[in-house]
PDB file of N, CA, C and O in Angstrom:
ATOM      1  N   MET A   1      87.761  93.562 126.489  1.00  0.00           N
ATOM      2  CA  MET A   1      87.457  93.318 125.084  1.00  0.00           C
ATOM      3  C   MET A   1      88.742  93.483 124.263  1.00  0.00           C
ATOM      4  O   MET A   1      89.422  94.504 124.366  1.00  0.00           O
ATOM      5  N   VAL A   2      89.064  92.491 123.462  1.00  0.00           N
ATOM      6  CA  VAL A   2      90.257  92.515 122.631  1.00  0.00           C
ATOM      7  C   VAL A   2      89.874  93.034 121.250  1.00  0.00           C
ATOM      8  O   VAL A   2      88.954  92.521 120.613  1.00  0.00           O
ATOM      9  N   GLU A   3      90.583  94.044 120.804  1.00  0.00           N
ATOM     10  CA  GLU A   3      90.312  94.617 119.486  1.00  0.00           C
ATOM     11  C   GLU A   3      91.384  94.182 118.502  1.00  0.00           C
ATOM     12  O   GLU A   3      92.556  94.061 118.859  1.00  0.00           O
ATOM     13  N   ASP A   4      90.980  93.951 117.275  1.00  0.00           N
ATOM     14  CA  ASP A   4      91.925  93.608 116.223  1.00  0.00           C
ATOM     15  C   ASP A   4      92.581  94.894 115.738  1.00  0.00           C
ATOM     16  O   ASP A   4      91.914  95.760 115.172  1.00  0.00           O
ATOM     17  N   GLN A   5      93.867  95.018 115.953  1.00  0.00           N
ATOM     18  CA  GLN A   5      94.568  96.231 115.538  1.00  0.00           C
ATOM     19  C   GLN A   5      95.374  96.010 114.264  1.00  0.00           C
ATOM     20  O   GLN A   5      96.316  96.750 113.980  1.00  0.00           O
ATOM     21  N   ASN A   6      95.000  94.987 113.497  1.00  0.00           N
ATOM     22  CA  ASN A   6      95.654  94.711 112.231  1.00  0.00           C
ATOM     23  C   ASN A   6      95.507  95.877 111.255  1.00  0.00           C
ATOM     24  O   ASN A   6      96.376  96.112 110.415  1.00  0.00           O
ATOM     25  N   PHE A   7      94.405  96.597 111.377  1.00  0.00           N
ATOM     26  CA  PHE A   7      94.161  97.705 110.450  1.00  0.00           C
ATOM     27  C   PHE A   7      95.170  98.833 110.636  1.00  0.00           C
ATOM     28  O   PHE A   7      95.279  99.697 109.766  1.00  0.00           O
ATOM     29  N   LEU A   8      95.902  98.849 111.727  1.00  0.00           N
ATOM     30  CA  LEU A   8      96.899  99.890 111.971  1.00  0.00           C
ATOM     31  C   LEU A   8      98.196  99.650 111.206  1.00  0.00           C
ATOM     32  O   LEU A   8      99.015 100.558 111.064  1.00  0.00           O
ATOM     33  N   ARG A   9      98.382  98.423 110.712  1.00  0.00           N
ATOM     34  CA  ARG A   9      99.599  98.126 109.957  1.00  0.00           C
ATOM     35  C   ARG A   9      99.657  98.957 108.686  1.00  0.00           C
ATOM     36  O   ARG A   9      98.628  99.331 108.124  1.00  0.00           O
ATOM     37  N   MET A  10     100.878  99.240 108.241  1.00  0.00           N
ATOM     38  CA  MET A  10     101.073  99.965 106.986  1.00  0.00           C
ATOM     39  C   MET A  10     100.622  99.069 105.839  1.00  0.00           C
ATOM     40  O   MET A  10     101.088  97.936 105.720  1.00  0.00           O
ATOM     41  N   ASP A  11      99.740  99.553 105.013  1.00  0.00           N
ATOM     42  CA  ASP A  11      99.223  98.800 103.882  1.00  0.00           C
ATOM     43  C   ASP A  11      99.985  99.244 102.641  1.00  0.00           C
ATOM     44  O   ASP A  11      99.560 100.158 101.934  1.00  0.00           O
ATOM     45  N   LEU A  12     101.109  98.593 102.383  1.00  0.00           N
ATOM     46  CA  LEU A  12     101.983  98.990 101.289  1.00  0.00           C
ATOM     47  C   LEU A  12     102.301  97.776 100.437  1.00  0.00           C
ATOM     48  O   LEU A  12     102.780  96.763 100.947  1.00  0.00           O
ATOM     49  N   ASP A  13     102.040  97.872  99.154  1.00  0.00           N
ATOM     50  CA  ASP A  13     102.341  96.788  98.218  1.00  0.00           C
ATOM     51  C   ASP A  13     102.832  97.411  96.920  1.00  0.00           C
ATOM     52  O   ASP A  13     102.036  97.900  96.119  1.00  0.00           O
ATOM     53  N   LEU A  14     104.131  97.393  96.716  1.00  0.00           N
ATOM     54  CA  LEU A  14     104.716  98.029  95.542  1.00  0.00           C
ATOM     55  C   LEU A  14     104.407  97.285  94.246  1.00  0.00           C
ATOM     56  O   LEU A  14     104.631  97.817  93.159  1.00  0.00           O
ATOM     57  N   LYS A  15     103.902  96.074  94.350  1.00  0.00           N
ATOM     58  CA  LYS A  15     103.553  95.292  93.156  1.00  0.00           C
ATOM     59  C   LYS A  15     102.042  95.143  93.008  1.00  0.00           C
ATOM     60  O   LYS A  15     101.565  94.233  92.331  1.00  0.00           O
ATOM     61  N   HIS A  16     101.305  96.030  93.638  1.00  0.00           N
ATOM     62  CA  HIS A  16      99.843  95.966  93.640  1.00  0.00           C
ATOM     63  C   HIS A  16      99.270  95.984  92.225  1.00  0.00           C
ATOM     64  O   HIS A  16      98.420  95.155  91.899  1.00  0.00           O
ATOM     65  N   LEU A  17      99.718  96.906  91.382  1.00  0.00           N
ATOM     66  CA  LEU A  17      99.167  97.011  90.024  1.00  0.00           C
ATOM     67  C   LEU A  17      99.454  95.760  89.214  1.00  0.00           C
ATOM     68  O   LEU A  17      98.608  95.303  88.446  1.00  0.00           O
ATOM     69  N   LYS A  18     100.624  95.217  89.381  1.00  0.00           N
ATOM     70  CA  LYS A  18     100.975  93.993  88.654  1.00  0.00           C
ATOM     71  C   LYS A  18     100.114  92.821  89.132  1.00  0.00           C
ATOM     72  O   LYS A  18      99.658  92.011  88.324  1.00  0.00           O
ATOM     73  N   LYS A  19      99.893  92.732  90.443  1.00  0.00           N
ATOM     74  CA  LYS A  19      99.095  91.636  91.000  1.00  0.00           C
ATOM     75  C   LYS A  19      97.659  91.665  90.511  1.00  0.00           C
ATOM     76  O   LYS A  19      97.055  90.617  90.282  1.00  0.00           O
ATOM     77  N   ILE A  20      97.110  92.859  90.350  1.00  0.00           N
ATOM     78  CA  ILE A  20      95.721  92.961  89.893  1.00  0.00           C
ATOM     79  C   ILE A  20      95.626  93.161  88.385  1.00  0.00           C
ATOM     80  O   ILE A  20      94.538  93.339  87.838  1.00  0.00           O
ATOM     81  N   ASN A  21      96.786  93.128  87.718  1.00  0.00           N
ATOM     82  CA  ASN A  21      96.846  93.251  86.261  1.00  0.00           C
ATOM     83  C   ASN A  21      96.145  94.521  85.778  1.00  0.00           C
ATOM     84  O   ASN A  21      95.222  94.468  84.965  1.00  0.00           O
ATOM     85  N   SER A  22      96.599  95.651  86.292  1.00  0.00           N
ATOM     86  CA  SER A  22      95.969  96.927  85.964  1.00  0.00           C
ATOM     87  C   SER A  22      97.036  97.972  85.672  1.00  0.00           C
ATOM     88  O   SER A  22      98.133  97.941  86.230  1.00  0.00           O
ATOM     89  N   SER A  23      96.689  98.898  84.787  1.00  0.00           N
ATOM     90  CA  SER A  23      97.593 100.028  84.530  1.00  0.00           C
ATOM     91  C   SER A  23      97.339 101.097  85.589  1.00  0.00           C
ATOM     92  O   SER A  23      96.341 101.056  86.308  1.00  0.00           O
ATOM     93  N   TRP A  24      98.255 102.047  85.669  1.00  0.00           N
ATOM     94  CA  TRP A  24      98.095 103.130  86.645  1.00  0.00           C
ATOM     95  C   TRP A  24      96.825 103.919  86.344  1.00  0.00           C
ATOM     96  O   TRP A  24      96.054 104.217  87.256  1.00  0.00           O
ATOM     97  N   LEU A  25      96.600 104.262  85.076  1.00  0.00           N
ATOM     98  CA  LEU A  25      95.435 105.081  84.709  1.00  0.00           C
ATOM     99  C   LEU A  25      94.125 104.338  85.000  1.00  0.00           C
ATOM    100  O   LEU A  25      93.190 104.914  85.557  1.00  0.00           O
ATOM    101  N   LYS A  26      94.065 103.075  84.624  1.00  0.00           N
ATOM    102  CA  LYS A  26      92.850 102.293  84.876  1.00  0.00           C
ATOM    103  C   LYS A  26      92.579 102.215  86.378  1.00  0.00           C
ATOM    104  O   LYS A  26      91.441 102.380  86.818  1.00  0.00           O
ATOM    105  N   HIS A  27      93.623 101.963  87.157  1.00  0.00           N
ATOM    106  CA  HIS A  27      93.487 101.882  88.609  1.00  0.00           C
ATOM    107  C   HIS A  27      93.036 103.231  89.176  1.00  0.00           C
ATOM    108  O   HIS A  27      92.161 103.280  90.040  1.00  0.00           O
ATOM    109  N   PHE A  28      93.627 104.313  88.696  1.00  0.00           N
ATOM    110  CA  PHE A  28      93.262 105.656  89.149  1.00  0.00           C
ATOM    111  C   PHE A  28      91.785 105.939  88.875  1.00  0.00           C
ATOM    112  O   PHE A  28      91.080 106.456  89.741  1.00  0.00           O
ATOM    113  N   LEU A  29      91.319 105.601  87.672  1.00  0.00           N
ATOM    114  CA  LEU A  29      89.929 105.878  87.313  1.00  0.00           C
ATOM    115  C   LEU A  29      88.958 105.051  88.148  1.00  0.00           C
ATOM    116  O   LEU A  29      87.959 105.578  88.635  1.00  0.00           O
ATOM    117  N   TYR A  30      89.241 103.761  88.319  1.00  0.00           N
ATOM    118  CA  TYR A  30      88.376 102.925  89.158  1.00  0.00           C
ATOM    119  C   TYR A  30      88.396 103.396  90.609  1.00  0.00           C
ATOM    120  O   TYR A  30      87.344 103.521  91.236  1.00  0.00           O
ATOM    121  N   ALA A  31      89.582 103.656  91.142  1.00  0.00           N
ATOM    122  CA  ALA A  31      89.690 104.088  92.539  1.00  0.00           C
ATOM    123  C   ALA A  31      88.968 105.416  92.752  1.00  0.00           C
ATOM    124  O   ALA A  31      88.301 105.595  93.771  1.00  0.00           O
ATOM    125  N   SER A  32      89.090 106.336  91.819  1.00  0.00           N
ATOM    126  CA  SER A  32      88.409 107.628  91.935  1.00  0.00           C
ATOM    127  C   SER A  32      86.895 107.448  91.906  1.00  0.00           C
ATOM    128  O   SER A  32      86.172 108.075  92.681  1.00  0.00           O
ATOM    129  N   TYR A  33      86.426 106.595  91.014  1.00  0.00           N
ATOM    130  CA  TYR A  33      84.984 106.318  90.915  1.00  0.00           C
ATOM    131  C   TYR A  33      84.461 105.724  92.218  1.00  0.00           C
ATOM    132  O   TYR A  33      83.441 106.170  92.744  1.00  0.00           O
ATOM    133  N   PHE A  34      85.166 104.711  92.742  1.00  0.00           N
ATOM    134  CA  PHE A  34      84.713 104.070  93.973  1.00  0.00           C
ATOM    135  C   PHE A  34      84.817 105.016  95.168  1.00  0.00           C
ATOM    136  O   PHE A  34      83.987 104.954  96.075  1.00  0.00           O
ATOM    137  N   ASN A  35      85.811 105.878  95.182  1.00  0.00           N
ATOM    138  CA  ASN A  35      85.922 106.863  96.260  1.00  0.00           C
ATOM    139  C   ASN A  35      84.809 107.896  96.185  1.00  0.00           C
ATOM    140  O   ASN A  35      84.323 108.358  97.217  1.00  0.00           O
ATOM    141  N   PHE A  36      84.401 108.263  94.974  1.00  0.00           N
ATOM    142  CA  PHE A  36      83.269 109.175  94.818  1.00  0.00           C
ATOM    143  C   PHE A  36      81.991 108.524  95.338  1.00  0.00           C
ATOM    144  O   PHE A  36      81.182 109.170  96.005  1.00  0.00           O
ATOM    145  N   LEU A  37      81.815 107.231  95.026  1.00  0.00           N
ATOM    146  CA  LEU A  37      80.651 106.514  95.553  1.00  0.00           C
ATOM    147  C   LEU A  37      80.691 106.460  97.076  1.00  0.00           C
ATOM    148  O   LEU A  37      79.657 106.588  97.732  1.00  0.00           O
ATOM    149  N   ALA A  38      81.889 106.271  97.643  1.00  0.00           N
ATOM    150  CA  ALA A  38      82.028 106.246  99.105  1.00  0.00           C
ATOM    151  C   ALA A  38      81.632 107.596  99.705  1.00  0.00           C
ATOM    152  O   ALA A  38      81.001 107.646 100.761  1.00  0.00           O
ATOM    153  N   LEU A  39      81.996 108.673  99.042  1.00  0.00           N
ATOM    154  CA  LEU A  39      81.592 110.005  99.502  1.00  0.00           C
ATOM    155  C   LEU A  39      80.070 110.149  99.461  1.00  0.00           C
ATOM    156  O   LEU A  39      79.468 110.710 100.376  1.00  0.00           O
ATOM    157  N   LEU A  40      79.451 109.636  98.391  1.00  0.00           N
ATOM    158  CA  LEU A  40      77.985 109.674  98.299  1.00  0.00           C
ATOM    159  C   LEU A  40      77.343 108.828  99.394  1.00  0.00           C
ATOM    160  O   LEU A  40      76.288 109.188  99.916  1.00  0.00           O
ATOM    161  N   ILE A  41      77.972 107.704  99.745  1.00  0.00           N
ATOM    162  CA  ILE A  41      77.467 106.875 100.845  1.00  0.00           C
ATOM    163  C   ILE A  41      77.469 107.682 102.131  1.00  0.00           C
ATOM    164  O   ILE A  41      76.495 107.668 102.883  1.00  0.00           O
ATOM    165  N   PHE A  42      78.565 108.382 102.381  1.00  0.00           N
ATOM    166  CA  PHE A  42      78.661 109.202 103.595  1.00  0.00           C
ATOM    167  C   PHE A  42      77.579 110.281 103.608  1.00  0.00           C
ATOM    168  O   PHE A  42      76.873 110.444 104.603  1.00  0.00           O
ATOM    169  N   ILE A  43      77.451 111.013 102.506  1.00  0.00           N
ATOM    170  CA  ILE A  43      76.495 112.126 102.448  1.00  0.00           C
ATOM    171  C   ILE A  43      75.057 111.622 102.607  1.00  0.00           C
ATOM    172  O   ILE A  43      74.295 112.141 103.422  1.00  0.00           O
ATOM    173  N   THR A  44      74.697 110.596 101.809  1.00  0.00           N
ATOM    174  CA  THR A  44      73.324 110.089 101.910  1.00  0.00           C
ATOM    175  C   THR A  44      73.077 109.401 103.248  1.00  0.00           C
ATOM    176  O   THR A  44      71.957 109.421 103.760  1.00  0.00           O
ATOM    177  N   GLY A  45      74.115 108.795 103.816  1.00  0.00           N
ATOM    178  CA  GLY A  45      73.975 108.158 105.126  1.00  0.00           C
ATOM    179  C   GLY A  45      73.729 109.159 106.235  1.00  0.00           C
ATOM    180  O   GLY A  45      72.914 108.914 107.124  1.00  0.00           O
ATOM    181  N   VAL A  46      74.428 110.289 106.191  1.00  0.00           N
ATOM    182  CA  VAL A  46      74.217 111.336 107.202  1.00  0.00           C
ATOM    183  C   VAL A  46      72.816 111.914 107.059  1.00  0.00           C
ATOM    184  O   VAL A  46      72.120 112.119 108.053  1.00  0.00           O
ATOM    185  N   ILE A  47      72.403 112.176 105.822  1.00  0.00           N
ATOM    186  CA  ILE A  47      71.051 112.704 105.604  1.00  0.00           C
ATOM    187  C   ILE A  47      70.009 111.705 106.101  1.00  0.00           C
ATOM    188  O   ILE A  47      69.034 112.083 106.750  1.00  0.00           O
ATOM    189  N   HIS A  48      70.226 110.426 105.788  1.00  0.00           N
ATOM    190  CA  HIS A  48      69.285 109.387 106.231  1.00  0.00           C
ATOM    191  C   HIS A  48      69.251 109.262 107.757  1.00  0.00           C
ATOM    192  O   HIS A  48      68.197 108.986 108.330  1.00  0.00           O
ATOM    193  N   SER A  49      70.381 109.460 108.410  1.00  0.00           N
ATOM    194  CA  SER A  49      70.390 109.345 109.875  1.00  0.00           C
ATOM    195  C   SER A  49      69.585 110.461 110.535  1.00  0.00           C
ATOM    196  O   SER A  49      69.035 110.275 111.620  1.00  0.00           O
ATOM    197  N   ILE A  50      69.517 111.609 109.886  1.00  0.00           N
ATOM    198  CA  ILE A  50      68.742 112.736 110.416  1.00  0.00           C
ATOM    199  C   ILE A  50      67.273 112.625 110.005  1.00  0.00           C
ATOM    200  O   ILE A  50      66.372 112.851 110.812  1.00  0.00           O
ATOM    201  N   PHE A  51      67.049 112.277 108.748  1.00  0.00           N
ATOM    202  CA  PHE A  51      65.697 112.131 108.182  1.00  0.00           C
ATOM    203  C   PHE A  51      65.536 110.700 107.679  1.00  0.00           C
ATOM    204  O   PHE A  51      65.786 110.435 106.503  1.00  0.00           O
ATOM    205  N   PRO A  52      65.123 109.771 108.541  1.00  0.00           N
ATOM    206  CA  PRO A  52      65.095 108.349 108.185  1.00  0.00           C
ATOM    207  C   PRO A  52      64.224 107.984 106.987  1.00  0.00           C
ATOM    208  O   PRO A  52      64.395 106.904 106.420  1.00  0.00           O
ATOM    209  N   TRP A  53      63.317 108.828 106.597  1.00  0.00           N
ATOM    210  CA  TRP A  53      62.432 108.540 105.465  1.00  0.00           C
ATOM    211  C   TRP A  53      63.060 108.922 104.123  1.00  0.00           C
ATOM    212  O   TRP A  53      62.486 108.654 103.068  1.00  0.00           O
ATOM    213  N   ILE A  54      64.239 109.549 104.166  1.00  0.00           N
ATOM    214  CA  ILE A  54      64.954 109.943 102.939  1.00  0.00           C
ATOM    215  C   ILE A  54      66.143 109.001 102.746  1.00  0.00           C
ATOM    216  O   ILE A  54      66.801 108.628 103.717  1.00  0.00           O
ATOM    217  N   PHE A  55      66.417 108.622 101.517  1.00  0.00           N
ATOM    218  CA  PHE A  55      67.549 107.741 101.163  1.00  0.00           C
ATOM    219  C   PHE A  55      67.521 106.453 101.994  1.00  0.00           C
ATOM    220  O   PHE A  55      68.534 106.049 102.564  1.00  0.00           O
ATOM    221  N   VAL A  56      66.363 105.825 102.050  1.00  0.00           N
ATOM    222  CA  VAL A  56      66.163 104.660 102.919  1.00  0.00           C
ATOM    223  C   VAL A  56      67.166 103.544 102.613  1.00  0.00           C
ATOM    224  O   VAL A  56      67.756 102.986 103.538  1.00  0.00           O
ATOM    225  N   PHE A  57      67.370 103.211 101.350  1.00  0.00           N
ATOM    226  CA  PHE A  57      68.293 102.138 100.980  1.00  0.00           C
ATOM    227  C   PHE A  57      69.464 102.618 100.129  1.00  0.00           C
ATOM    228  O   PHE A  57      70.275 101.800  99.694  1.00  0.00           O
ATOM    229  N   THR A  58      69.570 103.898  99.885  1.00  0.00           N
ATOM    230  CA  THR A  58      70.604 104.421  98.995  1.00  0.00           C
ATOM    231  C   THR A  58      72.025 104.118  99.471  1.00  0.00           C
ATOM    232  O   THR A  58      72.827 103.651  98.662  1.00  0.00           O
ATOM    233  N   PRO A  59      72.384 104.358 100.740  1.00  0.00           N
ATOM    234  CA  PRO A  59      73.762 104.029 101.155  1.00  0.00           C
ATOM    235  C   PRO A  59      74.089 102.541 100.955  1.00  0.00           C
ATOM    236  O   PRO A  59      75.191 102.199 100.524  1.00  0.00           O
ATOM    237  N   TYR A  60      73.138 101.665 101.267  1.00  0.00           N
ATOM    238  CA  TYR A  60      73.347 100.232 101.074  1.00  0.00           C
ATOM    239  C   TYR A  60      73.556  99.904  99.592  1.00  0.00           C
ATOM    240  O   TYR A  60      74.468  99.155  99.242  1.00  0.00           O
ATOM    241  N   LYS A  61      72.718 100.458  98.734  1.00  0.00           N
ATOM    242  CA  LYS A  61      72.832 100.185  97.299  1.00  0.00           C
ATOM    243  C   LYS A  61      74.162 100.678  96.744  1.00  0.00           C
ATOM    244  O   LYS A  61      74.778 100.006  95.917  1.00  0.00           O
ATOM    245  N   LEU A  62      74.609 101.854  97.198  1.00  0.00           N
ATOM    246  CA  LEU A  62      75.887 102.386  96.736  1.00  0.00           C
ATOM    247  C   LEU A  62      77.053 101.529  97.226  1.00  0.00           C
ATOM    248  O   LEU A  62      77.996 101.277  96.477  1.00  0.00           O
ATOM    249  N   ALA A  63      76.990 101.083  98.478  1.00  0.00           N
ATOM    250  CA  ALA A  63      78.055 100.221  99.011  1.00  0.00           C
ATOM    251  C   ALA A  63      78.090  98.898  98.247  1.00  0.00           C
ATOM    252  O   ALA A  63      79.166  98.378  97.952  1.00  0.00           O
ATOM    253  N   LYS A  64      76.922  98.358  97.931  1.00  0.00           N
ATOM    254  CA  LYS A  64      76.864  97.116  97.157  1.00  0.00           C
ATOM    255  C   LYS A  64      77.443  97.322  95.769  1.00  0.00           C
ATOM    256  O   LYS A  64      78.077  96.422  95.219  1.00  0.00           O
ATOM    257  N   LYS A  65      77.232  98.493  95.204  1.00  0.00           N
ATOM    258  CA  LYS A  65      77.789  98.806  93.886  1.00  0.00           C
ATOM    259  C   LYS A  65      79.320  98.793  93.927  1.00  0.00           C
ATOM    260  O   LYS A  65      79.965  98.333  92.985  1.00  0.00           O
ATOM    261  N   ILE A  66      79.894  99.299  95.020  1.00  0.00           N
ATOM    262  CA  ILE A  66      81.352  99.275  95.175  1.00  0.00           C
ATOM    263  C   ILE A  66      81.844  97.836  95.285  1.00  0.00           C
ATOM    264  O   ILE A  66      82.792  97.450  94.601  1.00  0.00           O
ATOM    265  N   VAL A  67      81.205  97.042  96.143  1.00  0.00           N
ATOM    266  CA  VAL A  67      81.628  95.648  96.339  1.00  0.00           C
ATOM    267  C   VAL A  67      81.493  94.865  95.032  1.00  0.00           C
ATOM    268  O   VAL A  67      82.423  94.169  94.626  1.00  0.00           O
ATOM    269  N   ASP A  68      80.347  94.977  94.380  1.00  0.00           N
ATOM    270  CA  ASP A  68      80.126  94.244  93.127  1.00  0.00           C
ATOM    271  C   ASP A  68      81.107  94.687  92.048  1.00  0.00           C
ATOM    272  O   ASP A  68      81.621  93.862  91.293  1.00  0.00           O
ATOM    273  N   GLY A  69      81.363  95.988  91.979  1.00  0.00           N
ATOM    274  CA  GLY A  69      82.281  96.511  90.970  1.00  0.00           C
ATOM    275  C   GLY A  69      83.715  96.058  91.184  1.00  0.00           C
ATOM    276  O   GLY A  69      84.403  95.705  90.225  1.00  0.00           O
ATOM    277  N   THR A  70      84.172  96.064  92.422  1.00  0.00           N
ATOM    278  CA  THR A  70      85.548  95.629  92.680  1.00  0.00           C
ATOM    279  C   THR A  70      85.688  94.127  92.473  1.00  0.00           C
ATOM    280  O   THR A  70      86.709  93.669  91.961  1.00  0.00           O
ATOM    281  N   GLU A  71      84.681  93.358  92.862  1.00  0.00           N
ATOM    282  CA  GLU A  71      84.749  91.913  92.641  1.00  0.00           C
ATOM    283  C   GLU A  71      84.739  91.576  91.153  1.00  0.00           C
ATOM    284  O   GLU A  71      85.439  90.666  90.710  1.00  0.00           O
ATOM    285  N   LYS A  72      83.944  92.313  90.388  1.00  0.00           N
ATOM    286  CA  LYS A  72      83.896  92.077  88.945  1.00  0.00           C
ATOM    287  C   LYS A  72      85.222  92.461  88.292  1.00  0.00           C
ATOM    288  O   LYS A  72      85.725  91.742  87.428  1.00  0.00           O
ATOM    289  N   GLN A  73      85.776  93.580  88.703  1.00  0.00           N
ATOM    290  CA  GLN A  73      86.983  94.086  88.068  1.00  0.00           C
ATOM    291  C   GLN A  73      88.238  93.348  88.530  1.00  0.00           C
ATOM    292  O   GLN A  73      89.104  93.024  87.718  1.00  0.00           O
ATOM    293  N   PHE A  74      88.334  93.085  89.820  1.00  0.00           N
ATOM    294  CA  PHE A  74      89.582  92.568  90.371  1.00  0.00           C
ATOM    295  C   PHE A  74      89.463  91.184  90.978  1.00  0.00           C
ATOM    296  O   PHE A  74      90.419  90.696  91.581  1.00  0.00           O
ATOM    297  N   GLY A  75      88.332  90.550  90.837  1.00  0.00           N
ATOM    298  CA  GLY A  75      88.158  89.206  91.370  1.00  0.00           C
ATOM    299  C   GLY A  75      87.533  89.226  92.744  1.00  0.00           C
ATOM    300  O   GLY A  75      87.619  90.219  93.468  1.00  0.00           O
ATOM    301  N   SER A  76      86.902  88.120  93.098  1.00  0.00           N
ATOM    302  CA  SER A  76      86.187  88.066  94.377  1.00  0.00           C
ATOM    303  C   SER A  76      86.998  87.403  95.473  1.00  0.00           C
ATOM    304  O   SER A  76      86.476  87.189  96.567  1.00  0.00           O
ATOM    305  N   ASP A  77      88.254  87.070  95.221  1.00  0.00           N
ATOM    306  CA  ASP A  77      89.081  86.401  96.219  1.00  0.00           C
ATOM    307  C   ASP A  77      89.719  87.421  97.142  1.00  0.00           C
ATOM    308  O   ASP A  77      90.935  87.611  97.126  1.00  0.00           O
ATOM    309  N   THR A  78      88.890  88.082  97.954  1.00  0.00           N
ATOM    310  CA  THR A  78      89.406  89.137  98.838  1.00  0.00           C
ATOM    311  C   THR A  78      90.143  88.589 100.041  1.00  0.00           C
ATOM    312  O   THR A  78      91.005  89.274 100.592  1.00  0.00           O
ATOM    313  N   LYS A  79      89.831  87.369 100.469  1.00  0.00           N
ATOM    314  CA  LYS A  79      90.520  86.770 101.625  1.00  0.00           C
ATOM    315  C   LYS A  79      92.006  86.625 101.332  1.00  0.00           C
ATOM    316  O   LYS A  79      92.842  86.779 102.223  1.00  0.00           O
ATOM    317  N   LYS A  80      92.325  86.328 100.087  1.00  0.00           N
ATOM    318  CA  LYS A  80      93.717  86.139  99.665  1.00  0.00           C
ATOM    319  C   LYS A  80      94.512  87.429  99.837  1.00  0.00           C
ATOM    320  O   LYS A  80      95.715  87.388 100.095  1.00  0.00           O
ATOM    321  N   ARG A  81      93.845  88.575  99.696  1.00  0.00           N
ATOM    322  CA  ARG A  81      94.531  89.865  99.718  1.00  0.00           C
ATOM    323  C   ARG A  81      94.598  90.481 101.108  1.00  0.00           C
ATOM    324  O   ARG A  81      95.330  91.451 101.302  1.00  0.00           O
ATOM    325  N   ASP A  82      93.862  89.954 102.081  1.00  0.00           N
ATOM    326  CA  ASP A  82      93.859  90.512 103.428  1.00  0.00           C
ATOM    327  C   ASP A  82      95.182  90.347 104.118  1.00  0.00           C
ATOM    328  O   ASP A  82      95.337  90.768 105.265  1.00  0.00           O
TER     329      ASP A  82
END
C-alpha cells in the first residue's frame, strides 16, 4: 500500500496573511476560534465513541462549522492552496 507522505512536508508560507488578505490579529482570532472548535470535536468525539447515544451528530456539526467558516472567510478554493 502506497501512502501519500505529502503531509510530512514543511508547511511554511511567509506571505500567507497577504495571500488571504488578513491582518495578524484577525488571523489569530479566527485560528484560535477554529482550534477551540477542533478541541470540542475531539472531546465530544471521544465521549461519543464511549457512549454512542451522547453527542450523536455534534462532532460532525462542529467540523462542518469549521469548514463553512473558513470557506466563508477565506474562500472555497482550497485546491489552489494545497
